[in-house]
C-alpha positions as CSV (number, residue, x, y, z in Angstrom):
1,M,-31.5,-60.5,-190.6
2,D,-28.5,-63.5,-191.4
3,D,-27.9,-65.5,-188.5
4,L,-24.9,-66.9,-186.4
5,V,-24.6,-70.2,-184.9
6,A,-21.3,-70.9,-182.5
7,V,-20.7,-74.4,-181.9
8,S,-18.0,-75.5,-179.5
9,L,-17.0,-79.3,-179.8
10,T,-15.0,-80.1,-177.2
11,E,-15.0,-81.1,-173.4
12,D,-19.0,-80.2,-174.1
13,L,-21.3,-79.2,-177.1
14,F,-22.0,-76.0,-176.3
15,V,-24.1,-73.9,-179.0
16,T,-25.2,-70.3,-179.2
17,L,-27.5,-68.6,-181.4
18,N,-27.2,-65.2,-181.9
19,G,-25.4,-65.0,-178.8
20,R,-28.2,-66.8,-176.8
21,T,-27.6,-70.6,-175.2
22,I,-29.4,-73.5,-177.2
23,I,-26.9,-76.7,-175.8
24,D,-25.4,-76.3,-173.1
25,E,-24.5,-80.6,-172.4
26,P,-22.1,-83.3,-173.0
27,A,-20.9,-83.8,-176.7
28,L,-22.2,-87.2,-176.8
29,V,-24.2,-89.4,-179.0
30,S,-25.6,-93.1,-178.9
31,D,-28.7,-95.1,-180.8
32,G,-31.8,-95.1,-178.7
33,P,-33.8,-98.8,-178.3
34,D,-36.1,-97.6,-181.5
35,G,-33.1,-96.2,-183.3
36,E,-33.3,-92.6,-182.4
37,V,-30.2,-90.8,-181.8
38,L,-30.1,-89.6,-178.3
39,V,-27.6,-86.5,-177.7
40,G,-26.0,-84.7,-174.5
41,H,-27.8,-86.0,-171.3
42,E,-30.0,-88.4,-173.0
43,A,-26.9,-89.9,-174.7
44,E,-26.8,-94.2,-173.2
45,E,-24.1,-96.7,-172.5
46,P,-22.1,-97.2,-174.8
47,A,-21.8,-93.5,-175.6
48,R,-19.7,-92.4,-178.3
49,H,-17.9,-88.8,-177.6
50,C,-17.2,-86.0,-179.9
51,L,-13.5,-86.7,-179.2
52,A,-12.1,-89.6,-179.7
53,D,-8.1,-89.5,-178.3
54,G,-8.2,-85.9,-178.8
55,V,-9.4,-85.8,-182.3
56,T,-13.3,-85.3,-183.4
57,D,-14.8,-88.1,-184.4
58,P,-16.5,-87.0,-188.1
59,E,-19.6,-89.3,-187.9
60,V,-20.1,-88.0,-184.2
61,V,-20.0,-84.3,-185.2
62,E,-22.2,-84.9,-188.4
63,R,-25.0,-86.2,-185.8
64,L,-24.3,-83.6,-183.4
65,L,-24.5,-80.6,-186.2
66,V,-27.9,-82.5,-187.6
67,H,-29.3,-82.4,-183.8
68,V,-28.5,-78.9,-183.5
69,A,-29.9,-77.7,-186.7
70,E,-33.1,-79.3,-185.9
71,L,-33.2,-78.0,-182.2
72,I,-33.0,-74.7,-183.8
73,S,-35.4,-75.1,-187.4
74,D,-38.5,-73.9,-185.4
75,E,-36.8,-70.5,-184.9
76,K,-36.0,-70.5,-189.1
77,P,-32.9,-68.8,-189.1
78,R,-31.3,-68.1,-192.3
79,V,-28.1,-69.5,-191.3
80,A,-25.1,-67.4,-192.5
81,C,-22.0,-68.1,-190.4
82,V,-21.0,-71.1,-188.0
83,I,-18.1,-70.7,-186.0
84,L,-16.8,-73.7,-185.2
85,V,-14.5,-74.4,-182.0
86,L,-12.1,-77.4,-182.1
87,P,-9.2,-78.8,-180.1
88,D,-6.2,-77.1,-181.6
89,M,-4.5,-80.1,-182.8
90,D,-7.5,-80.9,-185.0
91,S,-8.8,-77.6,-186.0
92,K,-5.3,-77.9,-188.5
93,L,-6.1,-81.5,-189.6
94,A,-9.8,-81.6,-189.7
95,G,-10.7,-78.3,-191.0
96,S,-11.6,-79.2,-194.5
97,P,-14.0,-81.9,-193.8
98,M,-15.3,-80.2,-191.0
99,R,-16.2,-77.2,-193.3
100,K,-17.7,-79.8,-195.1
101,L,-19.9,-81.2,-192.5
102,V,-21.1,-77.7,-192.0
103,K,-22.3,-77.2,-195.3
104,K,-24.2,-80.4,-195.4
105,V,-26.1,-79.5,-192.7
106,W,-27.1,-76.0,-193.6
107,G,-26.1,-75.3,-197.0
108,A,-23.1,-74.6,-199.5
109,D,-23.2,-71.0,-198.7
110,T,-22.7,-71.1,-195.5
111,K,-20.0,-69.4,-194.4
112,V,-17.5,-71.3,-191.9
113,V,-14.8,-70.2,-189.5
114,I,-12.7,-72.8,-187.7
115,V,-11.5,-71.4,-184.5
116,P,-8.6,-73.6,-182.4
117,E,-10.0,-73.8,-178.6
118,S,-6.5,-72.1,-177.4
119,R,-7.2,-68.9,-179.3
120,M,-11.0,-68.5,-178.6
121,V,-10.0,-68.9,-174.9
122,A,-7.2,-66.4,-175.4
123,T,-9.4,-64.2,-176.8
124,G,-12.2,-64.9,-174.1
125,A,-9.5,-64.0,-171.5
126,R,-8.2,-61.2,-173.1
127,Q,-4.9,-62.3,-173.0
128,P,-2.4,-60.2,-175.6
129,I,-2.5,-62.4,-178.6
130,W,-2.1,-59.5,-181.1
131,D,1.0,-58.1,-178.5
132,A,4.4,-58.4,-180.0
133,T,5.6,-60.1,-177.0
134,G,2.8,-62.5,-177.5
135,V,1.6,-65.2,-174.7
136,F,2.1,-68.5,-173.9
137,L,-1.6,-70.6,-172.6
138,N,-2.6,-73.6,-171.0
139,L,-6.0,-74.9,-171.1
140,L,-6.1,-78.0,-168.2
141,T,-9.1,-80.2,-167.6
142,S,-9.6,-83.5,-165.9
143,T,-9.4,-85.2,-169.3
144,R,-6.9,-83.2,-171.7
145,T,-4.1,-80.8,-171.3
146,T,-3.5,-78.2,-174.2
147,S,-0.3,-75.8,-174.4
148,A,-0.2,-73.1,-177.2
149,M,2.3,-70.2,-177.8
150,F,0.6,-67.4,-179.8
151,Y,2.5,-64.3,-181.4
152,A,0.8,-61.2,-183.5
153,G,-2.4,-63.0,-183.0
154,D,-1.4,-66.4,-184.5
155,L,-1.0,-69.8,-183.0
156,I,2.6,-70.4,-183.6
157,V,3.0,-73.7,-182.2
158,S,0.6,-76.2,-180.3
159,D,0.6,-79.5,-178.1
160,S,-2.0,-81.2,-176.5
161,A,-2.2,-84.7,-174.9
162,A,-4.5,-86.5,-172.5
163,P,-3.3,-87.7,-169.1
164,R,-2.6,-91.3,-168.6
165,G,-5.7,-93.0,-167.5
166,A,-7.9,-90.6,-169.2
167,G,-10.6,-91.1,-171.6
168,P,-12.5,-89.0,-174.1
169,G,-15.7,-88.0,-172.2
170,S,-15.0,-88.8,-169.0
171,S,-16.4,-87.6,-166.1
172,D,-14.0,-89.2,-163.6
173,S,-11.2,-86.9,-162.5
174,L,-7.8,-87.9,-163.0
175,P,-5.1,-87.8,-159.8
176,I,-3.8,-84.5,-159.7
177,E,-0.4,-85.8,-160.2
178,E,-1.6,-87.5,-163.1
179,R,-2.8,-84.0,-164.5
180,L,0.1,-81.8,-163.4
181,R,2.6,-84.3,-165.0
182,S,0.5,-83.9,-168.7
183,L,0.6,-80.1,-168.1
184,I,4.3,-79.5,-167.8
185,N,5.3,-82.3,-170.3
186,T,2.8,-80.7,-172.9
187,A,4.2,-77.2,-172.3
188,G,7.7,-78.4,-171.9
189,R,7.2,-79.7,-175.9
190,V,6.1,-76.5,-176.9
191,I,8.6,-74.7,-175.4
192,E,11.5,-77.1,-176.8
193,E,9.4,-77.1,-180.7
194,S,9.3,-73.0,-180.3
195,G,12.9,-72.6,-180.6
196,P,15.1,-70.7,-177.8
197,A,15.5,-67.1,-179.3
198,F,11.5,-67.0,-179.7
199,S,10.5,-69.2,-176.5
200,R,12.5,-67.0,-174.4
201,S,10.7,-64.2,-174.9
202,L,7.3,-65.9,-174.4
203,V,9.0,-67.9,-171.2
204,E,10.1,-64.5,-169.6
205,R,6.0,-63.3,-169.8
206,G,4.9,-66.7,-167.8
207,L,2.8,-69.1,-168.2
208,T,-0.9,-68.6,-167.7
209,V,-3.0,-71.4,-167.4
210,Y,-6.4,-72.0,-167.5
211,S,-8.7,-74.4,-165.8
212,D,-11.9,-75.4,-164.5
213,D,-10.1,-77.1,-161.7
214,K,-10.1,-75.1,-158.6
215,E,-7.2,-77.9,-156.9
216,V,-4.3,-77.2,-159.1
217,S,-4.4,-72.8,-158.1
218,R,-2.6,-74.7,-154.9
219,Y,0.1,-76.5,-157.2
220,R,1.7,-72.8,-158.8
221,D,5.1,-73.7,-157.5
222,R,5.0,-77.3,-158.4
223,I,4.3,-76.3,-162.2
224,R,6.7,-73.2,-161.7
225,E,9.7,-75.6,-160.7
226,G,9.1,-78.2,-163.4
227,L,9.1,-75.7,-166.3
228,R,11.4,-73.2,-164.7
229,M,9.6,-69.9,-165.7
230,S,6.5,-67.6,-164.1
231,V,2.9,-69.5,-163.5
232,L,-0.5,-67.6,-163.3
233,V,-3.7,-69.7,-162.8
234,S,-6.0,-67.1,-163.7
235,E,-9.0,-66.9,-161.4
236,K,-11.3,-66.7,-165.3
237,S,-11.9,-70.5,-165.5
238,L,-11.5,-72.6,-168.8
239,T,-15.4,-72.5,-169.4
240,T,-15.9,-68.7,-169.1
241,A,-12.7,-67.7,-171.2
242,L,-14.3,-69.7,-174.0
243,R,-17.2,-68.5,-173.9
244,D,-16.8,-65.4,-173.8
245,G,-14.4,-65.4,-176.9
246,I,-17.3,-66.9,-178.5
247,K,-19.4,-63.4,-177.4
248,H,-16.6,-61.6,-178.6
249,Y,-16.6,-63.3,-182.2
250,E,-20.6,-62.9,-182.2
251,H,-20.0,-58.9,-181.7
252,H,-18.6,-58.8,-184.9
253,K,-20.8,-60.6,-186.5
254,E,-20.6,-58.8,-189.9
255,D,-16.5,-59.2,-190.6
256,L,-17.7,-62.6,-189.9
257,I,-20.1,-62.9,-192.7
258,A,-18.4,-61.2,-194.7
259,K,-15.1,-62.5,-194.5
260,G,-14.8,-65.0,-192.7
261,Y,-11.9,-63.8,-189.6
262,I,-11.9,-61.2,-187.0
263,R,-9.5,-58.3,-188.6
264,P,-6.2,-58.2,-186.0
265,S,-7.7,-55.0,-184.5
266,Q,-10.6,-56.2,-182.9
């Protein structure tokens, strides 16, 4: 039986093997006193996060992937497909290098499916990304905000930025004013870049915000005023939506392995 590994390299390192959680910890790497590689909660300062200024660090990613492979090696999986979840901007810029890293770790015949974070969240949150009217989605964490527009299953345009003062992997939450300012500015750029006719159809549907930050839900009016559009702050958290999206992809394992993508009807 072929096995499927899903690796999310966003704020955290989240790894599943055939739907079973293997790793759920910070995407951090450091060198131990004897030269060993320390990962996640064991990483010591100065630790390196897989996200450096919002872009994945290939060296850190490779060390994390090797760590993942070593951790599941006792189960002797026959890894046929790896789902790699990356930040939206980096999924385009680093697609080919990331595929090479995955194949370097698990073998040249491994199927690699790279999914932008916002698309994975939209899938898990059951947003109508295949709907003719599309969806406007925002992801907000304490250290990063991402805005993205989907239409007919495609990621039309996205933008991602760190609020002022945010550092990769930081556990310190920034003031709500900075997080809201980053969200409004990023969403505004996406609306402007998508063009008036196209953006209007999605803006009329409203903006959906996914966040693990419960404080955000108290500022619907502030976001609505800043963007002049309706706003829905979802009750489903960003983390939950991301993980539900990974489960959805895993349910279509045969399609992933055979074709490397999810059919629109699914």
